[in-house]
C-alpha positions, 0 to 999 in steps of 0.5 A: 195483585193487579196494579193500575197501569198507564194507558199509552194515550196518557190516561190512567186505566182503572179498569183493573180496579173496577171488579174484584178477582174471583179469589178476592170475592171468595175471600170476602165471602169467607170473611163475611161468613166468619164475621156473622158467626161472631157474637155482637160487640167482639169485632168492630170495623175501625173507621174515622167515625169509630176510632175515638170510641174504640180507643177510649174503650181500650181503658176498659177492655184491651183492643187488638187491631188487625190491619190488612189491605182490601186490594190484596190477600193480606190478612186473609190468614191473620184476621180469621185466626184473630176472629176465632181467638176473640170468640174463644177468649169470651170478650176479654178483648175487642178485635178491631179490623182496619183496612189500610187501603181505605183508611190510610190515615189511621194506618199511618197513626199506628206506624204501619210499615207493612200488612198484614200486622196487628197492634194492641191498644191498652188505655189508648197506648198502642203496642206492636204485636206481630207482622205477617201471617202468624202461626196459631200457637203464636197468636195464643201466646201473644194474646195471653201476653196482651191480657197480662199487660192489660191486667197490670195496667188495671184493664180487666173488663170484658165485652158486655153480653158475651158469654164466657167460655164453659168453665173447665172441670175443677182440678185439684188445687195447686200446691201452695207457693213457697213464701218468697214466690208468694211474696213476689206475686203479691208485690207484682199485683200491687205494682211494687216491682222492687219488692218482687225483685227483692223476693226473687233475689232472696230466693236465689240467694237461698238456692242459686240453682232455682230456675223459676226464681231466676226466670221470675227475676228476669220478668220483673226486671223487664217490667221495671225497665218498661214501667215508665213507657208511654209511647212504645211505637215512638220509642221503636221508631227513634231506635230505628232512626238512631242505629245500633250504636245508640246502645241505650235506645236499642236495649230499650227497644229490645225490651219493648219487642220482647214484651210484645212477643217479638222474641226474634226481633228483640234478639236480633236487635241486641246482637246488632248492638254487639256487632256495632260496639266494643268495650263496656257498651258491647259487654252491656249489650251481651249481658242484656241479651243473656237476661232476655234469653232467660225469658224464653223456653230453652228449646225455642228455635228463636233462642237457639238461633240467637245463641249461634248468632251471638257467638258469631258476633263475639268471635 
């Protein structure tokens, strides 16, 4: 982007900031047209005046904050994807647009290190989602995880006055769940993760090859480890400050990243611990990484890369 430069006479030349470039004007016009097509209430601008209202509203409807910068093209790919998604999801979340250039204090409050990026807010608590321009399928995956996390926290409202997407054609009812799986799901809905884990363990005792039970136990174990988290952003910052030899902090941070859909970052964090430690600490990190592997599609590129990197770290 154009940068202000120092005039040879000693004054700062601001002429480069007086008028947007044609590309910036075109991007702004495109964004305005997209915003006009969005039903009222789904997209809001995050400013000091609206900040408290938006955060308080996250106790009822989850909020996704798209953070970009007005002086650059940052966000021109991410924000339109989120604007499309907020319509498709029929008011199940609110999209808040934050300009890090004009609202640096709010951006700092979210711990923004680079733009574009996105953060979820559920019951006033921020949760990092992704940084950079995501692929459309990644946006859907992450938003589904946000809504699942919001549901676990009891945040299941929708934006008033927004029409819900057309109902899908009725399908044949799904087969009845095995008793232990049904018990696990009921326990999860009740917030009793211990009971859910016990049900999945019993299913594995009866059939050690049950991949669904193994994956379910991994998900519940992750929920158990994150149940008491109150400030995930601060926890991530603390882990970054302490370095890979702070094993417990790093494993906790990896759990947060996994729950936020930042799969590759979670894997890389634990592999860094494996490289930096030895003995029992290294083994604990290796076992945790294998547990996280169970939560990912076996064909995922992130998983394949992490398996290779783990092998290199161990040998």
